[in-house]
C-alpha positions as CSV (number, residue, x, y, z in Angstrom):
1,M,-0.1,0.1,0.0
2,P,1.6,3.5,-0.9
3,F,2.2,5.9,1.7
4,D,0.3,8.7,2.8
5,V,1.9,12.3,1.0
6,E,-0.4,14.2,3.7
7,P,1.5,13.5,6.9
8,I,4.6,13.9,5.1
9,V,3.5,17.1,3.5
10,S,3.4,18.6,7.7
11,A,6.7,17.1,7.8
12,V,8.6,19.1,5.1
13,A,6.9,22.5,5.9
14,E,8.0,22.2,9.6
15,A,11.6,21.0,8.1
16,R,11.0,24.5,5.5
17,A,10.1,26.4,8.8
18,K,12.7,25.2,11.1
19,G,15.5,25.4,8.5
20,T,14.6,29.1,7.0
21,E,14.8,30.6,10.8
22,R,18.3,31.9,10.2
23,D,19.5,34.1,7.7
24,I,21.7,31.5,5.0
25,K,23.5,32.7,2.8
26,F,22.6,29.9,-0.1
27,E,20.0,28.4,-1.3
28,Q,19.6,24.7,0.4
29,S,18.6,21.1,-0.2
30,F,15.7,18.8,1.4
31,D,17.8,15.8,2.8
32,L,16.1,12.4,3.8
33,A,17.5,10.2,5.9
34,V,16.1,6.8,6.5
35,N,17.8,4.4,9.1
36,F,17.0,0.8,9.4
37,R,17.3,-1.6,12.3
38,K,20.3,-3.1,12.6
39,R,19.1,-6.3,13.5
40,E,16.9,-6.9,10.7
41,L,19.2,-5.7,7.9
42,D,22.6,-7.0,8.0
43,V,24.7,-4.8,5.8
44,S,27.9,-7.0,6.5
45,R,26.8,-9.1,3.5
46,P,26.7,-7.1,0.2
47,E,23.9,-7.8,-0.9
48,N,21.8,-6.2,1.9
49,R,23.5,-3.0,0.7
50,L,21.4,-0.6,-1.8
51,N,23.1,0.4,-4.7
52,Q,19.8,2.0,-7.1
53,E,19.0,4.6,-8.9
54,I,15.6,5.8,-8.2
55,V,13.2,8.2,-10.6
56,L,11.3,10.5,-8.6
57,P,7.9,12.3,-9.8
58,N,9.6,15.7,-9.5
59,P,12.8,17.3,-11.2
60,L,15.3,18.1,-8.5
61,Y,17.1,21.6,-8.5
62,P,19.7,22.6,-9.7
63,P,19.8,20.1,-12.7
64,A,21.8,16.7,-12.7
65,R,25.1,17.1,-13.6
66,I,25.5,14.7,-16.8
67,C,28.8,13.8,-18.4
68,V,28.8,12.1,-21.8
69,F,31.4,9.5,-23.7
70,G,30.9,9.5,-27.3
71,D,32.0,11.5,-30.5
72,G,30.2,12.6,-33.7
73,E,26.3,12.8,-34.1
74,F,25.9,10.6,-30.4
75,A,28.0,13.9,-29.2
76,E,25.9,16.6,-31.2
77,K,22.9,14.9,-29.7
78,A,24.8,15.4,-26.6
79,R,25.0,18.4,-26.7
80,E,21.7,19.6,-28.0
81,A,20.3,18.1,-25.0
82,G,22.4,20.1,-22.8
83,V,24.6,17.8,-20.9
84,D,27.3,19.9,-18.9
85,M,30.4,17.4,-20.5
86,V,31.1,15.8,-23.7
87,V,34.2,13.6,-23.8
88,S,35.4,12.0,-26.9
89,K,36.8,8.8,-27.4
90,E,40.4,10.4,-28.1
91,E,40.3,11.5,-24.7
92,I,39.2,9.3,-22.3
93,P,42.9,7.6,-22.3
94,K,44.5,11.4,-21.6
95,V,42.0,11.3,-19.0
96,G,42.3,8.0,-17.4
97,E,46.0,8.2,-17.3
98,D,46.4,11.2,-15.2
99,K,45.2,10.2,-11.8
100,K,44.0,13.7,-10.7
101,A,41.9,14.2,-14.1
102,R,40.1,11.0,-13.9
103,K,39.2,11.5,-9.9
104,T,38.3,15.1,-10.4
105,L,35.9,14.2,-13.6
106,A,34.2,11.1,-11.2
107,K,33.5,13.4,-9.0
108,S,32.2,16.5,-10.6
109,Y,29.3,14.9,-12.6
110,D,26.2,13.1,-11.2
111,F,25.7,10.5,-13.9
112,F,27.3,9.2,-17.2
113,I,26.4,8.2,-20.2
114,A,28.3,6.2,-22.8
115,S,28.0,5.3,-26.3
116,T,28.4,1.3,-27.0
117,D,31.3,1.9,-29.3
118,T,33.3,4.2,-26.0
119,M,32.4,1.7,-23.3
120,P,35.5,-0.6,-23.3
121,L,38.0,2.5,-22.9
122,V,36.1,3.7,-20.5
123,G,36.2,0.3,-18.8
124,R,39.8,0.4,-19.5
125,Y,40.9,4.1,-18.2
126,L,38.1,5.2,-16.2
127,G,36.3,2.6,-14.5
128,Q,38.9,2.4,-11.1
129,A,37.6,6.2,-10.5
130,L,33.7,5.0,-11.5
131,G,33.1,1.9,-10.4
132,P,33.5,2.3,-7.0
133,R,31.0,5.7,-6.8
134,G,28.6,3.4,-8.5
135,K,29.2,6.1,-11.4
136,M,30.1,3.7,-14.3
137,P,27.8,5.1,-17.5
138,R,24.6,3.9,-19.0
139,P,25.7,2.6,-22.6
140,L,23.5,3.5,-25.4
141,P,23.7,2.6,-29.2
142,P,25.7,5.4,-31.3
143,Q,22.4,6.5,-33.1
144,A,20.0,6.4,-29.8
145,D,18.3,9.4,-29.0
146,I,19.9,10.5,-25.9
147,R,17.4,13.6,-24.7
148,P,15.0,11.1,-22.7
149,L,17.6,9.7,-20.9
150,V,19.2,13.2,-19.9
151,E,15.4,14.4,-19.2
152,Q,15.1,11.3,-16.6
153,Y,18.2,11.8,-14.8
154,Q,17.2,15.3,-14.3
155,K,14.4,13.1,-11.5
156,T,17.1,10.3,-10.8
157,I,18.9,10.0,-7.7
158,R,21.1,7.2,-6.2
159,I,20.5,5.1,-2.9
160,R,24.0,4.0,-1.8
161,M,24.5,2.2,1.2
162,R,28.1,1.5,2.7
163,N,29.0,0.1,5.8
164,T,25.7,1.3,8.3
165,P,22.0,0.7,7.8
166,T,21.3,4.0,7.0
167,F,21.3,6.2,3.5
168,H,21.1,10.2,3.0
169,V,19.8,11.4,-0.5
170,K,18.6,14.6,-1.5
171,V,15.0,15.6,-2.4
172,G,14.2,18.6,-3.1
173,H,15.0,22.3,-2.9
174,V,13.6,25.2,-1.3
175,R,12.9,26.5,-4.4
176,M,10.2,23.5,-5.0
177,G,6.8,23.3,-3.4
178,D,6.3,21.2,-0.2
179,R,3.8,18.8,-2.1
180,Q,6.5,18.0,-4.6
181,V,9.3,17.5,-2.1
182,A,7.2,15.2,0.1
183,E,6.0,13.6,-3.4
184,N,9.5,12.6,-3.9
185,I,9.9,11.5,-0.2
186,A,6.9,9.2,-0.8
187,A,8.2,8.0,-3.8
188,V,11.4,6.3,-2.2
189,L,9.5,5.4,0.7
190,N,7.3,3.4,-1.8
191,F,10.4,1.8,-3.6
192,L,11.6,0.5,-0.4
193,E,8.4,-0.7,0.1
194,N,8.5,-2.7,-3.1
195,K,12.1,-4.0,-2.0
196,G,10.1,-5.7,1.1
197,L,12.2,-3.1,3.2
198,S,9.9,-0.9,4.6
199,D,8.5,-3.2,7.7
200,R,12.3,-2.7,8.6
201,I,12.5,0.9,8.6
202,D,13.3,2.3,12.0
203,S,13.1,6.3,11.2
204,V,12.7,8.6,8.7
205,F,14.1,12.2,9.0
206,V,14.0,15.1,6.5
207,K,15.8,18.2,7.1
208,L,17.3,21.6,4.9
209,T,20.8,21.6,4.2
210,M,21.6,23.9,7.7
211,G,18.3,22.8,9.5
212,P,17.5,20.4,12.2
213,A,15.8,16.9,11.2
214,V,12.3,16.7,11.2
215,R,10.7,13.0,11.8
216,V,8.9,11.8,8.8
217,P,5.4,9.9,9.7
218,L,4.9,6.7,8.2
219,R,1.3,6.2,7.2
220,R,0.0,4.6,4.6
């Protein structure tokens, strides 16, 4: 059964009010923390660690930063779709052989897309930097229309759990309405429901970047 959005809207509104009481010099984001009961989710077992992308109902702000590997028409379509960086096949080894450059590349972009003909080079030269961060590119045929995937990534978050039974994800921005943020939170909770994990949740909190955490009621 889907989670009720209404109590989540109230929690988001409270988090907004508490997080904007002080004069903050930058625009804050809404962050979600989901904590599981330790005894019910053994994260020492790799299969219990979440590492997955979720498409939210509402796009996030600022837009995700996207890097594309490819040449020719594929690269041109990527630029037309508004991606932030295009790396040609020729440039991949140059970036990959520079330890600082490949690390900077991996940290600077949220998502990566690659034409299928560049994937062997990406794996060879950049896999060491992208793989551990869960950022290996989504491969697409060179003739593919890249725009739908770029648009999807503007609504996509990556849930990644490491050594503790908890994860933190960005679910909104102060420019978004409370209901939009709440709908994104509900989408995360419904994802966990579909994975059979919702009954193992201990607590869920939402907060602005510089604000206190507000507990999110879990009602269906």
